[in-house]
C-alpha positions as CSV (number, residue, x, y, z in Angstrom):
1,M,32.8,97.5,73.3
2,S,32.5,100.0,76.2
3,D,35.3,100.7,78.7
4,K,33.1,99.3,81.5
5,K,32.6,95.9,79.8
6,L,36.3,95.7,79.0
7,K,37.3,96.3,82.6
8,A,34.8,93.7,83.8
9,I,36.3,91.1,81.4
10,L,39.8,91.8,82.5
11,E,38.9,91.5,86.2
12,K,37.2,88.2,85.4
13,M,40.2,86.9,83.6
14,G,42.5,87.9,86.5
15,S,40.4,86.1,89.0
16,R,40.8,82.9,87.0
17,L,44.6,82.8,87.4
18,S,45.5,79.3,88.7
19,E,47.4,78.9,91.9
20,E,50.3,77.5,89.9
21,E,50.5,80.7,87.9
22,K,50.5,82.8,91.0
23,K,53.3,80.6,92.5
24,D,55.4,81.0,89.4
25,E,54.9,84.8,89.5
26,D,56.0,84.9,93.2
27,E,59.1,82.8,92.4
28,E,60.1,85.2,89.6
29,I,59.8,88.1,92.0
30,N,61.9,86.4,94.6
31,I,64.6,85.5,92.1
32,A,64.7,89.1,90.9
33,F,64.9,90.4,94.4
34,E,67.8,88.0,95.3
35,K,69.7,89.1,92.2
36,I,69.4,92.7,93.4
37,L,70.7,91.7,96.8
38,D,73.6,89.8,95.2
39,Q,74.5,92.9,93.1
40,M,74.4,95.1,96.2
41,D,76.7,92.7,98.2
42,S,79.0,92.4,95.2
43,K,79.2,96.2,94.9
44,E,79.9,96.6,98.7
45,S,82.6,93.9,98.6
46,E,84.1,95.7,95.5
47,N,84.2,99.0,97.4
48,L,85.8,97.4,100.4
49,N,88.5,95.6,98.3
50,S,89.2,98.8,96.4
51,K,90.2,100.7,99.6
52,E,93.9,101.2,99.9
53,Q,95.3,99.1,102.7
54,L,98.4,99.7,104.8
55,P,100.8,96.8,105.4
56,I,100.0,94.7,108.5
57,W,102.3,95.2,111.5
58,P,102.1,93.6,115.0
59,R,100.3,95.6,117.7
60,A,103.6,95.9,119.6
61,T,105.1,97.9,116.9
62,M,104.6,101.1,114.9
63,G,104.8,100.9,111.1
64,V,106.6,104.0,110.1
65,P,107.7,105.1,106.5
66,N,111.5,105.3,106.3
67,A,111.3,108.8,104.8
68,V,109.8,109.9,108.1
69,L,112.4,108.2,110.2
70,R,115.3,109.4,108.2
71,S,114.6,113.1,108.1
72,S,113.8,116.1,110.4
73,L,110.1,116.0,109.5
74,F,109.2,115.0,113.1
75,G,112.2,116.7,114.7
76,V,113.8,117.4,118.1
77,I,112.5,120.9,118.9
78,Q,112.5,123.1,121.9
79,R,109.3,123.7,124.0
80,G,107.4,126.9,123.4
81,R,106.2,128.7,120.3
82,R,106.9,126.6,117.2
83,K,108.6,127.9,114.2
84,Y,106.5,128.1,111.0
85,I,108.1,126.7,107.9
86,D,107.0,127.8,104.4
87,G,107.9,125.5,101.6
88,Q,111.3,124.6,103.0
89,E,113.3,121.4,102.1
90,L,114.0,119.5,105.2
91,T,117.2,117.6,106.0
92,S,117.1,113.9,105.0
93,I,119.4,111.2,103.6
94,G,119.7,109.2,100.4
95,S,117.0,109.5,97.8
96,I,114.6,111.1,100.3
97,K,113.4,114.6,99.6
98,I,110.8,116.4,101.8
99,I,109.3,119.9,101.2
100,Y,107.3,121.1,104.1
101,T,104.9,123.9,104.9
102,G,103.5,124.3,108.4
103,P,104.5,124.5,112.1
104,R,107.5,122.4,113.2
105,L,106.4,118.9,114.2
106,D,108.0,116.9,117.1
107,Q,108.3,113.3,118.3
108,A,105.0,113.6,120.2
109,D,103.3,114.6,116.9
110,L,104.8,111.4,115.4
111,D,103.1,109.3,118.1
112,V,99.7,110.9,117.2
113,W,100.2,110.4,113.5
114,E,101.3,106.8,113.8
115,Q,98.3,106.0,116.0
116,C,96.1,107.5,113.3
117,L,97.8,105.3,110.7
118,T,97.3,102.2,113.0
119,L,93.6,102.9,113.1
120,A,93.5,103.5,109.4
121,R,95.3,100.2,108.9
122,E,92.4,98.5,110.6
123,E,89.6,100.5,108.9
124,G,91.1,101.1,105.5
125,L,92.6,104.3,104.1
126,G,90.0,106.8,103.1
127,S,87.5,105.4,105.6
128,R,85.9,107.4,108.4
129,I,87.9,106.6,111.5
130,E,86.0,107.2,114.7
131,F,87.4,107.1,118.2
132,S,87.1,108.8,121.6
133,A,89.8,111.2,122.8
134,N,90.3,109.1,126.0
135,S,90.9,105.8,124.1
136,F,93.3,107.5,121.7
137,L,95.3,109.1,124.5
138,K,95.6,105.8,126.3
139,C,96.9,104.1,123.1
140,I,99.8,106.5,123.0
141,D,100.4,106.2,126.8
142,R,99.1,109.7,127.6
143,K,97.0,110.8,130.6
144,T,93.4,111.7,129.9
145,G,93.1,115.0,131.8
146,K,91.9,118.3,130.3
147,S,95.4,119.5,129.4
148,Q,96.0,116.3,127.4
149,H,92.7,116.7,125.6
150,E,93.7,120.3,124.6
151,W,97.1,119.0,123.6
152,L,95.6,116.4,121.3
153,K,93.3,118.9,119.6
154,K,96.3,121.0,118.8
155,A,98.3,118.0,117.5
156,F,95.4,117.2,115.1
157,R,95.3,120.7,113.9
158,R,99.1,120.7,113.2
159,L,98.9,117.4,111.3
160,S,95.9,118.4,109.3
161,G,97.1,122.0,108.6
162,S,100.6,121.0,107.4
163,V,101.4,120.1,103.8
164,V,104.2,117.9,102.7
165,S,105.8,116.6,99.5
166,I,107.7,113.4,100.3
167,I,109.8,111.7,97.7
168,D,111.5,108.4,98.4
169,G,113.1,107.0,95.3
170,D,110.4,106.8,92.6
171,R,107.6,107.2,95.1
172,E,106.0,110.6,96.0
173,Y,103.2,111.7,98.3
174,F,102.1,115.3,98.5
175,G,99.3,116.6,100.7
176,P,98.4,116.9,104.4
177,L,99.5,114.3,106.9
178,I,95.8,114.0,108.0
179,A,93.2,114.7,105.4
180,G,90.8,116.3,107.9
181,G,88.3,115.5,110.7
182,A,85.7,116.7,113.1
183,R,85.2,116.6,116.9
184,D,82.1,116.5,119.1
185,E,82.8,118.9,122.0
186,E,80.2,117.2,124.2
187,T,81.2,113.6,123.8
188,G,84.9,114.1,123.0
189,R,84.6,111.8,120.0
190,Y,86.6,112.4,116.8
191,V,86.2,111.4,113.2
192,I,89.2,111.7,110.9
193,E,90.3,110.6,107.5
194,I,93.7,109.6,106.0
195,N,94.5,110.2,102.4
196,P,94.7,106.7,100.7
197,R,97.6,108.0,98.6
198,I,99.8,108.0,101.7
199,R,100.1,104.2,101.0
200,K,102.9,105.3,98.5
201,L,105.2,105.9,101.4
202,Y,105.2,102.3,102.4
203,G,105.7,99.8,99.5
204,D,107.7,96.7,100.1
205,Q,111.1,98.2,101.0
206,H,110.2,101.6,102.4
207,W,109.0,101.2,106.0
208,T,110.1,100.0,109.4
209,Q,108.5,98.3,112.4
210,V,109.5,100.4,115.4
211,Q,109.2,98.7,118.8
212,W,106.6,100.7,120.7
213,S,107.6,99.5,124.2
214,E,111.2,100.7,123.6
215,R,110.1,104.0,122.2
216,H,107.7,104.6,125.0
217,A,110.4,103.8,127.6
218,L,112.6,106.5,126.1
219,K,111.9,109.9,127.7
220,K,114.2,112.2,125.7
221,P,112.9,113.3,122.3
222,L,116.4,113.0,120.9
223,S,116.6,109.4,122.1
224,Q,113.2,108.7,120.4
225,W,114.5,110.2,117.2
226,L,117.7,108.2,117.3
227,H,115.7,105.0,118.1
228,G,113.5,105.5,115.0
229,F,116.4,106.5,112.7
230,Y,118.6,103.5,113.6
231,S,115.7,101.1,113.6
232,S,115.4,101.9,109.9
233,H,118.9,100.6,109.2
234,R,120.0,97.0,109.2
235,N,123.6,97.8,109.4
236,P,124.1,101.4,110.7
237,Y,127.1,103.2,109.5
238,P,129.2,105.9,111.4
239,I,127.6,109.4,111.1
240,K,129.2,112.7,112.1
241,T,127.5,114.4,115.1
242,E,127.0,117.5,112.9
243,T,125.0,115.4,110.4
244,I,122.9,113.9,113.2
245,R,122.1,117.4,114.5
246,S,120.9,118.5,111.1
247,L,118.9,115.3,110.4
248,C,117.1,115.3,113.7
249,G,116.1,119.0,113.3
250,S,117.8,120.1,116.5
251,E,117.5,123.8,117.3
252,T,120.7,123.7,119.5
253,K,123.2,125.9,117.6
254,D,126.2,125.2,119.9
255,I,127.7,121.9,118.6
256,Y,129.4,121.3,122.0
257,R,126.1,121.5,123.8
258,F,124.5,119.3,121.2
259,R,127.2,116.6,121.6
260,Q,126.5,116.6,125.4
261,S,122.8,116.0,124.7
262,L,123.6,113.4,122.1
263,R,125.8,111.4,124.5
264,A,123.1,111.5,127.1
265,A,120.5,110.4,124.6
266,L,122.7,107.5,123.3
267,K,123.3,106.4,126.9
268,E,119.5,106.2,127.4
269,L,119.0,104.5,124.1
270,Q,121.6,101.8,125.0
271,G,120.0,101.3,128.4
272,I,116.6,100.5,126.9
273,T,117.7,98.5,123.9
274,S,120.3,95.8,123.3
275,W,122.3,98.2,121.1
276,H,125.8,99.4,121.7
277,C,125.9,103.2,121.2
278,S,128.9,105.6,121.4
279,V,130.6,108.6,119.9
280,D,134.1,107.9,118.7
281,K,137.2,110.1,118.7
282,E,136.3,111.5,115.3
283,N,132.9,112.7,116.7
284,K,131.1,110.1,114.7
285,V,128.1,108.2,116.2
286,Q,128.6,104.4,116.2
287,V,125.6,102.2,116.8
288,V,125.6,98.4,116.7
289,R,122.2,96.9,117.0
290,G,120.0,93.9,116.3
291,G,116.5,92.5,116.8
292,V,114.4,95.2,115.2
293,R,112.6,94.2,112.0
294,H,112.7,96.7,109.1
295,S,112.3,96.7,105.4
296,K,115.7,97.7,104.2
């Protein structure tokens, strides 16, 4: 049989397919297509569920790892050129150990980092987090002028350029505080990423909800550090002023001058919170507080 005759026979057979057969064929195609869509949806859901998620904290608070609050990582430093630290162990308490490389970070840097984590909490760690500079600055109660935009760029560079090793008990995170990012100079929009492994700094008993309204009302960096430090303790214990100076990373070498600054900071802290703050005759800081939720 020639190829032409065979082709003609096949075409004739195809034309005789009943409407029922065509309908069955269409249904099979639709079923197969739906299965593909289901598999795609399942895969997308699996990817979303596999993202590391930070704990949920109220919008009125900042969820901060205790290791950060109980150390000099975000310290009380003087204005001007920042000291660069190369692989140095920072002062901390308890089972916390921090090795840091990078420029000294201050309390304003902590505001930026915590806002990044708040956005990551909503989007999922490891996700692309997009925002405008103006909206970000407003969230941390900053103005939106040119100087603040430049300050924000430098803060992101510090956070992405620094490297930490943070150990809190049996948990460790090592890497940059911000994994990286990009900025559109024309629109002022940012894209950043947070390393999912930073979730290790939280856990069930290793973080504190810091009241943002109280923190924002405090104008002195030392007051802000004290607020975070004592927020992370249910029952604060007396601490020597020399120990506080070391823990907060103060660059004031004269202990007498530091105690003056400390008393002023404690007075401001007491005025904003419901806490009772003082320095006793033995030069130990005494804080009696309540009302701030924390994990430990």
